[in-house]
C-alpha positions in Angstrom: 75.4 77.3 105.1 76.0 81.2 104.8 79.6 81.7 103.2 80.2 85.6 103.6 83.0 87.4 101.1 85.2 87.1 104.0 85.6 83.6 104.1 84.1 82.4 100.9 87.3 80.0 99.3 89.6 81.4 96.9 91.5 79.8 93.8 94.3 80.3 92.6 94.9 79.6 88.6 98.7 80.1 87.9 99.3 81.8 84.4 101.9 79.1 82.4 102.9 81.9 80.3 107.4 82.3 81.3 107.4 85.1 84.0 109.8 86.7 82.2 107.9 87.5 79.4 105.0 89.0 81.5 101.3 87.9 81.8 99.6 85.7 78.8 96.5 88.2 79.1 97.1 92.0 78.2 96.9 93.9 81.7 97.6 97.3 79.8 94.9 99.0 81.7 97.5 99.2 84.9 98.5 102.8 86.1 101.6 103.9 85.2 103.4 106.6 87.5 103.4 110.0 87.4 105.4 110.6 90.0 107.2 113.7 89.6 111.0 113.5 90.6 112.8 116.9 91.4 116.7 116.4 90.4 117.0 120.1 91.9 117.0 119.0 95.8 121.0 119.2 96.4 121.5 121.5 93.5 120.6 122.8 90.6 120.7 119.9 88.2 123.0 121.6 85.6 125.6 122.0 88.2 125.8 118.4 89.7 128.8 117.4 90.1 131.1 115.3 92.9 131.8 116.9 96.0 135.1 116.1 97.7 135.9 115.7 101.4 136.3 119.5 103.1 137.7 118.5 106.3 139.7 115.6 107.9 137.6 112.2 107.4 137.7 110.0 110.8 137.7 106.1 109.2 134.8 104.0 110.9 135.1 101.1 112.5 133.2 99.2 109.9 131.1 100.2 106.7 127.8 98.2 105.4 126.8 97.2 102.7 123.2 96.8 102.3 121.5 94.7 99.2 118.4 92.8 98.1 117.1 91.1 95.5 113.6 90.3 94.8 112.1 87.2 91.8 109.0 87.0 90.4 108.0 83.1 91.0 104.9 82.9 88.9 102.1 84.7 88.2 99.0 83.7 89.3 94.6 84.5 89.0 93.0 84.6 92.5 89.4 83.8 91.7 86.4 84.5 93.9 84.7 81.9 96.2 81.4 82.2 93.5 84.0 82.3 90.0 82.2 85.7 89.0 85.1 88.0 89.4 89.0 87.4 89.4 92.2 89.4 90.1 96.2 89.1 89.1 98.7 88.5 91.9 102.1 87.0 91.7 104.2 84.5 93.8 107.3 86.5 94.8 110.8 85.8 96.5 112.5 88.3 98.2 115.9 89.0 100.5 117.9 90.8 102.4 120.6 91.3 104.1 123.4 93.5 105.6 127.6 92.6 105.3 129.5 94.4 107.9 133.0 95.1 106.8 135.8 95.5 109.4 139.7 95.9 109.3 139.8 91.7 109.9 136.8 90.4 108.8 133.4 90.6 106.7 130.2 88.9 108.2 126.6 88.5 107.2 124.3 90.1 109.5 120.8 88.9 109.6 119.8 88.0 106.8 116.2 87.7 105.6 114.3 85.1 103.1 110.8 85.6 102.4 107.8 84.1 100.2 104.4 84.9 99.5 101.6 85.6 97.8 100.6 89.4 96.6 97.4 90.7 94.8 96.7 94.1 93.1 92.5 93.9 94.3 92.5 97.2 91.8 93.2 94.8 88.7 89.9 93.1 89.2 88.0 91.4 86.2 84.6 90.6 86.1 84.2 87.6 84.1 
């Protein structure tokens, strides 16, 4: 039987280190973001201040609050089927939802709770 990379079995090894402390293996080579943030989009940063309403405002029928949370449940090493390389991944949970607030009630609308395994392929480690 021929096994290809697309069908090769994978092994998951759970990192026993507490996730709040990071990983048991140092991952200093992960790229740091070099994104440039433009703080002067609306007004020059030095002139920023709260802006008051300039006209009468109609009270809306509802105000919607959107919030979410994510949590790393475990860090894992995902090994290729032939154990020649591994990459780091995480087991994570995440949730998001909307609360609709009206004059007579507040209601949670369409909450979503999901779990998944996520892998960073660029962080592969040859053994």
